N, C-alpha and C positions, 0 to 999 in steps of 0.2 A: 212795736207791738201794742195793739189796742188794749186799753184797760178792760178788765173783766167787769161786766155789768151786774149789779145786784138790785133786785126788786124788793122794796120794803113796803109792807102793807099793814097799816094800823089806823083804825078809825079816830084815834086821838091825835090831834095835831101836835100836842105837847110831846107825846111819845116819839113822833116822827122827828121833831126838832132834837130831842135827846139822842136818838140813834144817829142822826146826821152828825151831831157834835162829837159823839164817841168815835165815829169812824172817819172823821175828816182827814186824818193823817194816813189812812190806808190807801194803797194804790189801786183804787177801785172807782167805778162810776155808779153813783146811787140814783135810782129812780124811785121817788116817794109817792105813795098813794094813800089817801084817807078813805077813799071810796073803793071797796073791794071789787065792785063791778067794773069800775074803770081799770083797776089793776088787772083783772082777768082779760079785759079787752086788749090791754097792752101786751100781756104775756102770751095770749093766743094769736096775736097778729102774725102773719106769715114771715115777717122779717125779724121776729123776736129772737134775741140771742142772749138771754140772761144766763149767768153762770150760777146764780144762787138766789133763793127767795127767803126773805125774813118775814115771817107771817104771824100776825096776831090771831089768836084762836077765837076770841069772843068779839064778833062784829055784827052789826045789823045788815039786813038784806042778803048778804052772802057771808056766812061765817067761815072762819079759817079752815075748819074741817072739810066743809063742802068744797072750798076752793082747792084744797089739797087733793081731794078725791077726783075733782075734775082734771087736775094735772096728771095724776097717776093713771087715768084712763087713756091718756095720749102717749104713744110710744116716744114721741120726740122730746118729752120731758122726763124720760126714764132716768137720765143721769144728772138731772138738775136737783141738787140737794135742797132741802127745806129745813130752815131753823124755825121751830114753833116757839113763839114767846107767849107766855100765858101765866095767869094767876091760878089756873085750874090744874093743880099738880097732884091730885089723888092718883093712886096706882091705876084705877080703872080708866081715868081720863088719859093718863100717860100711855097706857097700853093701847087705847083706841087710836091715839096719834101715831104710835109706833107701827101698828098694823096698817094704818093708812099710808105710811111712807115717810113720816117725819122722824128721821134718825137723830136729829139734833134738837135739844130742848134748852130753853132758858126760862127760869121762873122770875116773874116780875115781883119786886124791883131787883135789878141786877147792877153790878159794878161795871164800869167801862172795860176793865180787863177781861171780865167774863165774856162780854159780847165780842171783843176783839179776838180773843183766843178761839172761840167757837167759829167765828167767821173765817179765820185763817185756816183752822182745821178742816172745815167743810170744803173750802176752795182747794186746799192742798190735796184732799182725798179725790176730788173730782179731776184735778189735773193729772194725778197719778193714774187714775183709771183710764182717762182718755189717751194718755201716752201708751199705756199697755195695749189698748185696743188698736191704736194706730200701728204699732209695731207688729202686732199679730196679723193684721190685715195684709202686711207686705211680705210675709214669708211665703216660700214656694211650696207647691203641692207635694214635693218629694217626701214630706213628713208622713204621708199616707202609707208609705212602704214600711214604716217601722212597726214591729210587732211587740217587742220588749226592749226597753232602754232604761238606764238608770244614770242620773246625774247627781253629783255632790255640789253643795253650795255652802258658803261661809258668810258672805257679806250681803248687804242690801243691794249692792251693785250686781252681784251674782244673780240675785232674784230678778232684778230688772231685765237682765239679759236672757234668763231662762224662761220666764213666764210667756213671752210671745211665742217662743219655740214650742212649748208644751200646749198652749191654748190652740195653736194652729192645727193640732191633731184632731180637734173636736169639730163637730158640725157647725157650731156657732161660737167662734173664738172669743168674740167680744163679751159674751155672757160668762164664759168660764174664766177668762183672764183675771177679773177682780177677785174671784173666790180663791184661785190658786195663789195669787199674790198674798192675800190675807193669811192663808194657812202656812205658807212658806215663811212669811215674816214672823208669824207666831213661833215657828220652830226655831228661828234664830234668836229673837229677843227674849221670849219667855223660856224656851227650851234650853238652848245652848248658853245663853248669857244671863239667865236668871233675873231678868227685869220683871218685877211684880206688876200686877194690875195697878196698884196704887202709885207705884213709881212711874209707870208710863203716863198715868193721868196727870201727875205733877209735871213731868217732862213735857207733855203736850201743851199744858197751860203755859209753861215757861218758854216754849219754842225750842227746846234743846234735846229733843228725843234722838235725832240722828247723831248729834254730837256725842251723846252718852253711849250709843251703840258702837261708834268708832272707838271711844275710850275703853270700853269693856273688851272689845276684840283684841286690844293690845295688852291686856292684863295676862300675867303668866298662867293663872288658873283656867283661863278660857282658850289659850292658844292651842291649836291642834284640834279643836272641836269643829265638827262639820255636821251638816244635815244632808239627807239624801231624798230624792224624789224618784220613785220607780213608776214607769208607765207600762201597763199591759193592755194590749188591744186584742179584742176578739170580734166576732161578727155582730155581737149585740151591744157591746159597751167598751168604754175606755176606763181603766181603773188607775187612779193616782194614789200611791202609797208614800206618804211623807213621814220620815223618821228623824228625830233629833236625839242628841246625846245627853239631854237633861233629865231631871228627876221626875218629870211629868207634872200634871196639875189637875185640879178638880174641874174637869171639862164639862160635866153635864149641865151646869147652870149657864153655860155660854151658848148652848145649842139653840136657845130661843131668846127673844128680846125680853129683857127684864126692866120693868118701869123704874126700879131702884137705881139702875145705871143710865137712865135716859139723859141725865144732865151731865154725864161725863163726856170728855172728848174722845174716848176710846171705848172698846168693849162691844162693838157691833159686828166686827168682821166675821167671826165664826157663824153667827146666826144669819148674817146676810149671805154668806157662802152657801150655807145649807139650804136657805130658802130660794135663792135666785140663781146660783151657779151650777149646782149639781143635782143629779137625780137622787142620790143618797149620800150621806156623810156620816161616818161613825169613827169615834176614837176607840182605841184598843188599849188594854192593860192599864198602866199607870198614867196614860195620856200623852206619851211621847211618840205615839204612832197614830196617824189619822189616815183613813181610807175614804177617798171620794170617788164616786162613779158618775159617769156621763153616759146616758143611753144614746146609742147611735141611731 
């Protein structure tokens, strides 16, 4: 299997050297550019196949924000994550980057562990989304006959099996699949297993998130818990209702991107689902029920 290619753009040669040194043990192929125009030429070439872009915000000729906007105007870069590295970390500046599509942030200067963790998280997220889209694309059209159906799920493996089945009911499965996955994972980890936001951040940094999910699933207080996803189809829309058995959470602050969470390895899933995957998304009651709709 070929190594995943990562494009690094920073007008300071010293920063490029540092990033290369920090990531030298990772199983990736780095392409480094100090000239953002050269970086754009490489990225936009027909044969370009980058899995991730690490981008400096403040650069001459073509700054990081404009390069990011160019990327997001082209559909072929829609699933290429961007890590914005910058000293410009005011809430307004972070919000501008988030709205332009930079869902991962690093504030200069940073430690090697911070860069490595965020690179791993971004690549892992992209691999997961691509696998979901690939599986969804292979399902048969028999799903169109379903009017109402309900599934239960317990594990991350259950979710990986169900999401392609559910997404294939929608007009554009590869758009809906990532959002469904994020909402269903939230129902398991935060809902049924009580993993807090802060705990998940730490687990993501340490690379032990999935291991902790498996550990909690085996604990007596969580055994027997399950979540459900109910699908209802009519002429105008599909409605997904996801319910967990947890105590709920303060969901309203996660419906949009928050600059205060921009530097965390998690916390984007609900906002991304609302913005990119569904026509509407709303949590009900204490937050253990979420209703997402897709217009047909």
